[in-house]
PDB file of N, H, CA, C and O in Angstrom:
ATOM      1  N   MET A   1       0.867  -0.904  -0.405  1.00  0.00           N
ATOM      2  CA  MET A   1      -0.209  -0.004  -0.171  1.00  0.00           C
ATOM      3  C   MET A   1       0.392   1.498   0.025  1.00  0.00           C
ATOM      4  O   MET A   1      -0.089   2.628  -0.067  1.00  0.00           O
ATOM      5  N   ASP A   2       2.041   0.814   0.429  1.00  0.00           N
ATOM      6  H   ASP A   2       2.432  -0.103   0.503  1.00  0.00           H
ATOM      7  CA  ASP A   2       2.861   2.561   0.551  1.00  0.00           C
ATOM      8  C   ASP A   2       3.554   2.807  -0.494  1.00  0.00           C
ATOM      9  O   ASP A   2       4.012   3.883  -0.879  1.00  0.00           O
ATOM     10  N   ASN A   3       3.656   1.246  -1.182  1.00  0.00           N
ATOM     11  H   ASN A   3       3.283   0.372  -0.868  1.00  0.00           H
ATOM     12  CA  ASN A   3       4.227   2.187  -2.772  1.00  0.00           C
ATOM     13  C   ASN A   3       3.175   2.835  -3.428  1.00  0.00           C
ATOM     14  O   ASN A   3       3.401   3.839  -4.102  1.00  0.00           O
ATOM     15  N   TYR A   4       2.259   2.458  -3.329  1.00  0.00           N
ATOM     16  H   TYR A   4       2.075   1.642  -2.781  1.00  0.00           H
ATOM     17  CA  TYR A   4       1.097   3.467  -4.121  1.00  0.00           C
ATOM     18  C   TYR A   4       1.143   4.836  -3.850  1.00  0.00           C
ATOM     19  O   TYR A   4       1.042   5.700  -4.721  1.00  0.00           O
ATOM     20  N   VAL A   5       1.353   5.130  -2.198  1.00  0.00           N
ATOM     21  H   VAL A   5       1.435   4.428  -1.491  1.00  0.00           H
ATOM     22  CA  VAL A   5       1.120   6.435  -2.175  1.00  0.00           C
ATOM     23  C   VAL A   5       2.167   7.328  -2.487  1.00  0.00           C
ATOM     24  O   VAL A   5       2.054   8.551  -2.571  1.00  0.00           O
ATOM     25  N   GLY A   6       3.700   6.332  -2.739  1.00  0.00           N
ATOM     26  H   GLY A   6       3.792   5.339  -2.671  1.00  0.00           H
ATOM     27  CA  GLY A   6       4.650   7.024  -3.015  1.00  0.00           C
ATOM     28  C   GLY A   6       4.820   7.119  -4.372  1.00  0.00           C
ATOM     29  O   GLY A   6       5.654   7.951  -4.731  1.00  0.00           O
ATOM     30  N   ILE A   7       4.289   6.529  -5.173  1.00  0.00           N
ATOM     31  H   ILE A   7       3.612   5.853  -4.882  1.00  0.00           H
ATOM     32  CA  ILE A   7       3.914   6.292  -6.642  1.00  0.00           C
ATOM     33  C   ILE A   7       3.031   7.793  -7.260  1.00  0.00           C
ATOM     34  O   ILE A   7       3.272   8.449  -8.274  1.00  0.00           O
ATOM     35  N   GLY A   8       2.011   7.983  -6.262  1.00  0.00           N
ATOM     36  H   GLY A   8       1.815   7.450  -5.439  1.00  0.00           H
ATOM     37  CA  GLY A   8       0.961   9.136  -6.166  1.00  0.00           C
ATOM     38  C   GLY A   8       1.746  10.284  -6.465  1.00  0.00           C
ATOM     39  O   GLY A   8       1.890  10.913  -7.513  1.00  0.00           O
ATOM     40  N   GLY A   9       2.419  10.485  -4.857  1.00  0.00           N
ATOM     41  H   GLY A   9       2.302   9.974  -4.005  1.00  0.00           H
ATOM     42  CA  GLY A   9       2.985  11.998  -4.764  1.00  0.00           C
ATOM     43  C   GLY A   9       4.122  12.470  -5.583  1.00  0.00           C
ATOM     44  O   GLY A   9       4.348  13.656  -5.821  1.00  0.00           O
ATOM     45  N   LEU A  10       5.125  11.034  -6.179  1.00  0.00           N
ATOM     46  H   LEU A  10       4.941  10.070  -5.986  1.00  0.00           H
ATOM     47  CA  LEU A  10       5.764  11.212  -7.133  1.00  0.00           C
ATOM     48  C   LEU A  10       4.883  11.840  -8.491  1.00  0.00           C
ATOM     49  O   LEU A  10       5.329  12.780  -9.149  1.00  0.00           O
ATOM     50  N   ILE A  11       3.776  11.277  -8.750  1.00  0.00           N
ATOM     51  H   ILE A  11       3.414  10.514  -8.215  1.00  0.00           H
ATOM     52  CA  ILE A  11       3.480  11.846 -10.074  1.00  0.00           C
ATOM     53  C   ILE A  11       2.569  13.014  -9.544  1.00  0.00           C
ATOM     54  O   ILE A  11       2.318  13.772 -10.481  1.00  0.00           O
ATOM     55  N   LEU A  12       2.077  13.359  -8.551  1.00  0.00           N
ATOM     56  H   LEU A  12       2.281  12.744  -7.790  1.00  0.00           H
ATOM     57  CA  LEU A  12       1.758  14.865  -8.087  1.00  0.00           C
ATOM     58  C   LEU A  12       3.072  15.830  -8.584  1.00  0.00           C
ATOM     59  O   LEU A  12       3.057  16.556  -9.579  1.00  0.00           O
ATOM     60  N   LEU A  13       4.333  15.636  -7.541  1.00  0.00           N
ATOM     61  H   LEU A  13       4.345  15.047  -6.733  1.00  0.00           H
ATOM     62  CA  LEU A  13       4.984  16.097  -7.800  1.00  0.00           C
ATOM     63  C   LEU A  13       5.681  16.452  -9.741  1.00  0.00           C
ATOM     64  O   LEU A  13       6.273  17.367 -10.313  1.00  0.00           O
ATOM     65  N   ALA A  14       5.369  15.686  -9.944  1.00  0.00           N
ATOM     66  H   ALA A  14       4.887  14.943  -9.479  1.00  0.00           H
ATOM     67  CA  ALA A  14       5.973  15.993 -11.647  1.00  0.00           C
ATOM     68  C   ALA A  14       4.665  16.823 -12.590  1.00  0.00           C
ATOM     69  O   ALA A  14       4.819  17.612 -13.522  1.00  0.00           O
ATOM     70  N   LEU A  15       3.227  16.273 -11.908  1.00  0.00           N
ATOM     71  H   LEU A  15       3.102  15.632 -11.151  1.00  0.00           H
ATOM     72  CA  LEU A  15       2.016  17.307 -12.292  1.00  0.00           C
ATOM     73  C   LEU A  15       2.733  18.441 -11.965  1.00  0.00           C
ATOM     74  O   LEU A  15       3.392  18.929 -12.884  1.00  0.00           O
ATOM     75  N   ASP A  16       2.774  19.021 -10.811  1.00  0.00           N
ATOM     76  H   ASP A  16       2.240  18.624 -10.064  1.00  0.00           H
ATOM     77  CA  ASP A  16       3.323  20.333 -10.290  1.00  0.00           C
ATOM     78  C   ASP A  16       4.434  20.921 -10.767  1.00  0.00           C
ATOM     79  O   ASP A  16       4.464  22.134 -10.557  1.00  0.00           O
ATOM     80  N   ILE A  17       5.122  20.585 -11.193  1.00  0.00           N
ATOM     81  H   ILE A  17       5.097  19.600 -11.363  1.00  0.00           H
ATOM     82  CA  ILE A  17       6.726  21.179 -11.694  1.00  0.00           C
ATOM     83  C   ILE A  17       6.601  21.318 -13.341  1.00  0.00           C
ATOM     84  O   ILE A  17       7.242  22.056 -14.090  1.00  0.00           O
ATOM     85  N   TRP A  18       5.528  20.332 -13.661  1.00  0.00           N
ATOM     86  H   TRP A  18       5.008  19.733 -13.052  1.00  0.00           H
ATOM     87  CA  TRP A  18       4.693  20.995 -15.344  1.00  0.00           C
ATOM     88  C   TRP A  18       3.910  21.973 -15.080  1.00  0.00           C
ATOM     89  O   TRP A  18       3.979  22.919 -15.864  1.00  0.00           O
ATOM     90  N   ALA A  19       3.017  22.069 -14.026  1.00  0.00           N
ATOM     91  H   ALA A  19       2.961  21.300 -13.389  1.00  0.00           H
ATOM     92  CA  ALA A  19       2.268  23.208 -13.740  1.00  0.00           C
ATOM     93  C   ALA A  19       3.361  24.608 -13.794  1.00  0.00           C
ATOM     94  O   ALA A  19       2.897  25.481 -14.527  1.00  0.00           O
ATOM     95  N   ILE A  20       4.419  24.901 -13.299  1.00  0.00           N
ATOM     96  H   ILE A  20       4.796  24.191 -12.704  1.00  0.00           H
ATOM     97  CA  ILE A  20       4.893  26.043 -12.665  1.00  0.00           C
ATOM     98  C   ILE A  20       5.721  26.125 -13.750  1.00  0.00           C
ATOM     99  O   ILE A  20       5.781  27.260 -14.224  1.00  0.00           O
ATOM    100  N   VAL A  21       6.536  25.089 -14.427  1.00  0.00           N
ATOM    101  H   VAL A  21       6.487  24.167 -14.042  1.00  0.00           H
ATOM    102  CA  VAL A  21       6.855  25.418 -15.453  1.00  0.00           C
ATOM    103  C   VAL A  21       6.362  26.346 -17.081  1.00  0.00           C
ATOM    104  O   VAL A  21       6.964  27.095 -17.852  1.00  0.00           O
ATOM    105  N   SER A  22       4.951  25.773 -17.008  1.00  0.00           N
ATOM    106  H   SER A  22       4.462  25.165 -16.382  1.00  0.00           H
ATOM    107  CA  SER A  22       3.735  26.414 -17.460  1.00  0.00           C
ATOM    108  C   SER A  22       3.581  27.660 -17.066  1.00  0.00           C
ATOM    109  O   SER A  22       3.484  28.541 -17.920  1.00  0.00           O
ATOM    110  N   ILE A  23       3.538  27.923 -15.905  1.00  0.00           N
ATOM    111  H   ILE A  23       3.616  27.208 -15.210  1.00  0.00           H
ATOM    112  CA  ILE A  23       2.672  29.201 -15.367  1.00  0.00           C
ATOM    113  C   ILE A  23       4.298  30.363 -16.241  1.00  0.00           C
ATOM    114  O   ILE A  23       4.210  31.316 -17.015  1.00  0.00           O
ATOM    115  N   ILE A  24       5.597  29.669 -15.628  1.00  0.00           N
ATOM    116  H   ILE A  24       5.669  28.895 -14.999  1.00  0.00           H
ATOM    117  CA  ILE A  24       6.751  30.673 -15.722  1.00  0.00           C
ATOM    118  C   ILE A  24       6.723  31.030 -17.141  1.00  0.00           C
ATOM    119  O   ILE A  24       7.136  32.184 -17.254  1.00  0.00           O
ATOM    120  N   SER A  25       6.386  30.484 -18.344  1.00  0.00           N
ATOM    121  H   SER A  25       6.051  29.546 -18.252  1.00  0.00           H
ATOM    122  CA  SER A  25       6.683  30.403 -19.633  1.00  0.00           C
ATOM    123  C   SER A  25       5.493  30.673 -19.818  1.00  0.00           C
ATOM    124  O   SER A  25       5.054  30.060 -20.791  1.00  0.00           O
ATOM    125  N   SER A  26       4.388  31.643 -19.075  1.00  0.00           N
ATOM    126  H   SER A  26       4.745  32.140 -18.284  1.00  0.00           H
ATOM    127  CA  SER A  26       2.743  31.938 -19.769  1.00  0.00           C
ATOM    128  C   SER A  26       3.505  33.484 -19.872  1.00  0.00           C
ATOM    129  O   SER A  26       4.632  33.837 -19.526  1.00  0.00           O
ATOM    130  N   ARG A  27       2.470  34.173 -20.452  1.00  0.00           N
ATOM    131  H   ARG A  27       1.554  33.887 -20.733  1.00  0.00           H
ATOM    132  CA  ARG A  27       2.680  35.551 -21.081  1.00  0.00           C
ATOM    133  C   ARG A  27       1.885  36.303 -19.833  1.00  0.00           C
ATOM    134  O   ARG A  27       1.928  37.500 -20.119  1.00  0.00           O
ATOM    135  N   SER A  28       1.363  36.181 -18.906  1.00  0.00           N
ATOM    136  H   SER A  28       1.327  35.209 -18.674  1.00  0.00           H
ATOM    137  CA  SER A  28       0.499  36.653 -17.683  1.00  0.00           C
ATOM    138  C   SER A  28       2.161  37.462 -17.251  1.00  0.00           C
ATOM    139  O   SER A  28       3.309  37.258 -17.644  1.00  0.00           O
ATOM    140  N   SER A  29       1.413  38.640 -16.047  1.00  0.00           N
ATOM    141  H   SER A  29       0.480  38.806 -15.728  1.00  0.00           H
ATOM    142  CA  SER A  29       2.230  39.408 -15.672  1.00  0.00           C
ATOM    143  C   SER A  29       3.318  38.288 -14.708  1.00  0.00           C
ATOM    144  O   SER A  29       3.555  37.080 -14.716  1.00  0.00           O
ATOM    145  N   THR A  30       3.747  39.402 -13.977  1.00  0.00           N
ATOM    146  H   THR A  30       3.554  40.383 -13.970  1.00  0.00           H
ATOM    147  CA  THR A  30       4.998  38.755 -12.862  1.00  0.00           C
ATOM    148  C   THR A  30       4.375  38.404 -12.001  1.00  0.00           C
ATOM    149  O   THR A  30       4.680  37.306 -11.535  1.00  0.00           O
ATOM    150  N   GLY A  31       2.944  39.332 -11.235  1.00  0.00           N
ATOM    151  H   GLY A  31       2.696  40.224 -11.613  1.00  0.00           H
ATOM    152  CA  GLY A  31       2.102  39.197 -10.282  1.00  0.00           C
ATOM    153  C   GLY A  31       1.414  38.180 -10.322  1.00  0.00           C
ATOM    154  O   GLY A  31       1.335  37.482  -9.311  1.00  0.00           O
ATOM    155  N   ALA A  32       0.735  37.828 -11.500  1.00  0.00           N
ATOM    156  H   ALA A  32       0.799  38.395 -12.322  1.00  0.00           H
ATOM    157  CA  ALA A  32       0.253  36.622 -11.554  1.00  0.00           C
ATOM    158  C   ALA A  32       0.875  35.252 -11.377  1.00  0.00           C
ATOM    159  O   ALA A  32       0.461  34.286 -10.737  1.00  0.00           O
ATOM    160  N   LYS A  33       2.268  35.449 -12.297  1.00  0.00           N
ATOM    161  H   LYS A  33       2.604  36.234 -12.817  1.00  0.00           H
ATOM    162  CA  LYS A  33       3.001  33.937 -12.216  1.00  0.00           C
ATOM    163  C   LYS A  33       3.178  33.858 -10.617  1.00  0.00           C
ATOM    164  O   LYS A  33       2.812  32.863  -9.992  1.00  0.00           O
ATOM    165  N   VAL A  34       3.659  34.776 -10.112  1.00  0.00           N
ATOM    166  H   VAL A  34       3.956  35.585 -10.619  1.00  0.00           H
ATOM    167  CA  VAL A  34       4.056  34.540  -8.590  1.00  0.00           C
ATOM    168  C   VAL A  34       3.066  34.153  -7.404  1.00  0.00           C
ATOM    169  O   VAL A  34       3.498  33.942  -6.270  1.00  0.00           O
ATOM    170  N   LEU A  35       1.243  34.042  -7.840  1.00  0.00           N
ATOM    171  H   LEU A  35       0.892  34.213  -8.761  1.00  0.00           H
ATOM    172  CA  LEU A  35       0.197  34.236  -7.210  1.00  0.00           C
ATOM    173  C   LEU A  35       0.381  32.640  -7.891  1.00  0.00           C
ATOM    174  O   LEU A  35       0.465  31.700  -7.100  1.00  0.00           O
ATOM    175  N   TRP A  36       0.416  32.478  -8.806  1.00  0.00           N
ATOM    176  H   TRP A  36       0.348  33.241  -9.448  1.00  0.00           H
ATOM    177  CA  TRP A  36      -0.285  31.112  -9.255  1.00  0.00           C
ATOM    178  C   TRP A  36       1.101  29.993  -8.944  1.00  0.00           C
ATOM    179  O   TRP A  36       0.852  28.788  -8.948  1.00  0.00           O
ATOM    180  N   THR A  37       1.823  30.231  -8.812  1.00  0.00           N
ATOM    181  H   THR A  37       2.025  31.210  -8.808  1.00  0.00           H
ATOM    182  CA  THR A  37       3.262  29.526  -8.658  1.00  0.00           C
ATOM    183  C   THR A  37       3.094  29.112  -6.740  1.00  0.00           C
ATOM    184  O   THR A  37       3.477  28.047  -6.257  1.00  0.00           O
ATOM    185  N   LEU A  38       2.364  30.392  -5.842  1.00  0.00           N
ATOM    186  H   LEU A  38       2.052  31.257  -6.234  1.00  0.00           H
ATOM    187  CA  LEU A  38       2.636  30.204  -4.900  1.00  0.00           C
ATOM    188  C   LEU A  38       1.230  29.074  -4.891  1.00  0.00           C
ATOM    189  O   LEU A  38       1.254  28.034  -4.233  1.00  0.00           O
ATOM    190  N   LEU A  39       0.290  29.413  -5.565  1.00  0.00           N
ATOM    191  H   LEU A  39       0.271  30.258  -6.099  1.00  0.00           H
ATOM    192  CA  LEU A  39      -1.107  28.589  -5.099  1.00  0.00           C
ATOM    193  C   LEU A  39      -0.500  26.738  -5.054  1.00  0.00           C
ATOM    194  O   LEU A  39      -0.544  25.909  -4.145  1.00  0.00           O
ATOM    195  N   VAL A  40       0.096  26.648  -6.644  1.00  0.00           N
ATOM    196  H   VAL A  40       0.132  27.321  -7.383  1.00  0.00           H
ATOM    197  CA  VAL A  40       0.339  25.382  -6.517  1.00  0.00           C
ATOM    198  C   VAL A  40       1.605  25.089  -5.607  1.00  0.00           C
ATOM    199  O   VAL A  40       1.714  23.887  -5.361  1.00  0.00           O
ATOM    200  N   LEU A  41       2.050  25.450  -5.354  1.00  0.00           N
ATOM    201  H   LEU A  41       1.962  26.426  -5.553  1.00  0.00           H
ATOM    202  CA  LEU A  41       3.477  25.285  -3.859  1.00  0.00           C
ATOM    203  C   LEU A  41       2.411  25.117  -2.674  1.00  0.00           C
ATOM    204  O   LEU A  41       2.595  24.167  -1.912  1.00  0.00           O
ATOM    205  N   VAL A  42       1.550  25.776  -2.501  1.00  0.00           N
ATOM    206  H   VAL A  42       1.402  26.548  -3.120  1.00  0.00           H
ATOM    207  CA  VAL A  42       1.132  25.778  -1.399  1.00  0.00           C
ATOM    208  C   VAL A  42       0.034  24.621  -0.877  1.00  0.00           C
ATOM    209  O   VAL A  42       0.236  23.866   0.074  1.00  0.00           O
ATOM    210  N   LEU A  43      -1.114  24.647  -1.668  1.00  0.00           N
ATOM    211  H   LEU A  43      -1.278  25.260  -2.440  1.00  0.00           H
ATOM    212  CA  LEU A  43      -1.663  23.781  -1.927  1.00  0.00           C
ATOM    213  C   LEU A  43      -1.384  22.865  -3.036  1.00  0.00           C
ATOM    214  O   LEU A  43      -1.922  23.332  -4.040  1.00  0.00           O
ATOM    215  N   PRO A  44      -0.695  21.612  -3.335  1.00  0.00           N
ATOM    216  CA  PRO A  44      -0.200  20.501  -3.993  1.00  0.00           C
ATOM    217  C   PRO A  44      -1.113  20.660  -5.364  1.00  0.00           C
ATOM    218  O   PRO A  44      -1.059  21.337  -6.391  1.00  0.00           O
ATOM    219  N   LEU A  45      -2.144  19.465  -4.691  1.00  0.00           N
ATOM    220  H   LEU A  45      -2.188  18.916  -3.857  1.00  0.00           H
ATOM    221  CA  LEU A  45      -3.209  18.917  -5.088  1.00  0.00           C
ATOM    222  C   LEU A  45      -4.296  19.726  -5.379  1.00  0.00           C
ATOM    223  O   LEU A  45      -4.974  19.284  -6.307  1.00  0.00           O
ATOM    224  N   VAL A  46      -4.642  20.651  -4.947  1.00  0.00           N
ATOM    225  H   VAL A  46      -4.091  21.010  -4.194  1.00  0.00           H
ATOM    226  CA  VAL A  46      -5.951  21.753  -5.170  1.00  0.00           C
ATOM    227  C   VAL A  46      -5.474  22.578  -5.808  1.00  0.00           C
ATOM    228  O   VAL A  46      -6.330  23.146  -6.487  1.00  0.00           O
ATOM    229  N   GLY A  47      -4.136  23.092  -5.996  1.00  0.00           N
ATOM    230  H   GLY A  47      -3.441  22.630  -5.444  1.00  0.00           H
ATOM    231  CA  GLY A  47      -3.927  24.353  -6.640  1.00  0.00           C
ATOM    232  C   GLY A  47      -3.517  24.006  -7.730  1.00  0.00           C
ATOM    233  O   GLY A  47      -3.571  24.913  -8.560  1.00  0.00           O
ATOM    234  N   PHE A  48      -2.951  22.654  -8.249  1.00  0.00           N
ATOM    235  H   PHE A  48      -2.906  21.917  -7.574  1.00  0.00           H
ATOM    236  CA  PHE A  48      -3.137  21.907  -9.688  1.00  0.00           C
ATOM    237  C   PHE A  48      -4.335  21.806 -10.337  1.00  0.00           C
ATOM    238  O   PHE A  48      -4.494  21.857 -11.557  1.00  0.00           O
ATOM    239  N   ILE A  49      -5.064  21.680  -9.608  1.00  0.00           N
ATOM    240  H   ILE A  49      -4.934  21.638  -8.618  1.00  0.00           H
ATOM    241  CA  ILE A  49      -6.686  21.575  -9.987  1.00  0.00           C
ATOM    242  C   ILE A  49      -7.072  22.761 -10.389  1.00  0.00           C
ATOM    243  O   ILE A  49      -7.554  22.885 -11.515  1.00  0.00           O
ATOM    244  N   ILE A  50      -6.927  23.843  -9.535  1.00  0.00           N
ATOM    245  H   ILE A  50      -6.535  23.741  -8.621  1.00  0.00           H
ATOM    246  CA  ILE A  50      -7.450  25.086  -9.961  1.00  0.00           C
ATOM    247  C   ILE A  50      -6.280  25.829 -11.527  1.00  0.00           C
ATOM    248  O   ILE A  50      -6.718  26.391 -12.531  1.00  0.00           O
ATOM    249  N   TRP A  51      -4.817  25.547 -11.194  1.00  0.00           N
ATOM    250  H   TRP A  51      -4.462  25.091 -10.379  1.00  0.00           H
ATOM    251  CA  TRP A  51      -4.371  26.268 -11.973  1.00  0.00           C
ATOM    252  C   TRP A  51      -5.010  25.174 -13.915  1.00  0.00           C
ATOM    253  O   TRP A  51      -4.969  25.649 -15.050  1.00  0.00           O
ATOM    254  N   LEU A  52      -5.347  24.172 -13.622  1.00  0.00           N
ATOM    255  H   LEU A  52      -5.380  23.787 -12.699  1.00  0.00           H
ATOM    256  CA  LEU A  52      -5.303  23.240 -14.930  1.00  0.00           C
ATOM    257  C   LEU A  52      -7.186  23.901 -15.412  1.00  0.00           C
ATOM    258  O   LEU A  52      -7.584  23.594 -16.536  1.00  0.00           O
ATOM    259  N   LEU A  53      -7.893  24.531 -14.724  1.00  0.00           N
ATOM    260  H   LEU A  53      -7.569  24.781 -13.811  1.00  0.00           H
ATOM    261  CA  LEU A  53      -9.088  24.680 -14.725  1.00  0.00           C
ATOM    262  C   LEU A  53      -9.213  26.553 -15.089  1.00  0.00           C
ATOM    263  O   LEU A  53     -10.227  27.077 -15.551  1.00  0.00           O
ATOM    264  N   ALA A  54      -8.479  26.976 -14.891  1.00  0.00           N
ATOM    265  H   ALA A  54      -7.656  26.550 -14.515  1.00  0.00           H
ATOM    266  CA  ALA A  54      -8.108  28.396 -14.817  1.00  0.00           C
ATOM    267  C   ALA A  54      -6.981  28.930 -14.704  1.00  0.00           C
ATOM    268  O   ALA A  54      -6.914  30.048 -14.191  1.00  0.00           O
ATOM    269  N   GLY A  55      -6.010  28.377 -15.078  1.00  0.00           N
ATOM    270  H   GLY A  55      -6.065  27.469 -15.494  1.00  0.00           H
ATOM    271  CA  GLY A  55      -4.622  28.961 -14.592  1.00  0.00           C
ATOM    272  C   GLY A  55      -3.716  29.834 -16.366  1.00  0.00           C
ATOM    273  O   GLY A  55      -4.323  29.601 -17.411  1.00  0.00           O
ATOM    274  N   PRO A  56      -2.983  30.323 -16.425  1.00  0.00           N
ATOM    275  CA  PRO A  56      -2.455  30.649 -17.840  1.00  0.00           C
ATOM    276  C   PRO A  56      -2.053  29.855 -18.317  1.00  0.00           C
ATOM    277  O   PRO A  56      -1.401  29.159 -17.539  1.00  0.00           O
ATOM    278  N   ARG A  57      -2.075  29.387 -19.625  1.00  0.00           N
ATOM    279  H   ARG A  57      -2.605  29.952 -20.257  1.00  0.00           H
ATOM    280  CA  ARG A  57      -1.564  29.158 -20.716  1.00  0.00           C
ATOM    281  C   ARG A  57       0.082  29.508 -20.839  1.00  0.00           C
ATOM    282  O   ARG A  57       0.477  30.648 -20.597  1.00  0.00           O
ATOM    283  N   SER A  58       1.027  28.409 -21.245  1.00  0.00           N
ATOM    284  H   SER A  58       0.706  27.483 -21.442  1.00  0.00           H
ATOM    285  CA  SER A  58       2.352  28.766 -21.767  1.00  0.00           C
ATOM    286  C   SER A  58       2.249  29.652 -23.158  1.00  0.00           C
ATOM    287  O   SER A  58       1.254  29.618 -23.883  1.00  0.00           O
ATOM    288  N   SER A  59       3.028  30.182 -23.336  1.00  0.00           N
ATOM    289  H   SER A  59       3.836  30.210 -22.747  1.00  0.00           H
ATOM    290  CA  SER A  59       3.308  30.783 -24.341  1.00  0.00           C
ATOM    291  C   SER A  59       3.986  30.480 -25.654  1.00  0.00           C
ATOM    292  O   SER A  59       4.364  31.343 -26.447  1.00  0.00           O
ATOM    293  N   ARG A  60       4.147  28.712 -25.868  1.00  0.00           N
ATOM    294  H   ARG A  60       3.839  28.012 -25.224  1.00  0.00           H
ATOM    295  CA  ARG A  60       4.512  28.098 -26.762  1.00  0.00           C
ATOM    296  C   ARG A  60       3.713  26.817 -26.902  1.00  0.00           C
ATOM    297  O   ARG A  60       4.042  25.636 -26.795  1.00  0.00           O
ATOM    298  N   SER A  61       2.386  27.505 -27.214  1.00  0.00           N
ATOM    299  H   SER A  61       2.119  28.464 -27.300  1.00  0.00           H
ATOM    300  CA  SER A  61       1.351  26.975 -28.015  1.00  0.00           C
ATOM    301  C   SER A  61       1.188  27.233 -29.356  1.00  0.00           C
ATOM    302  O   SER A  61       0.252  26.724 -29.973  1.00  0.00           O
TER     303      SER A  61
END
């Protein structure tokens, strides 16, 4: 059972890193980038879900 928790944590970490890279590379203002990054860091799962639904998109698209 502990292995599944560890794998879930690693997946969440990878998704949070992807979200933060996407936030930093977006065209949003610096203040918005800081707030979104803090949200993802302070509330990893909830912050990621909120970012996925309403956050800034990267400029690479």
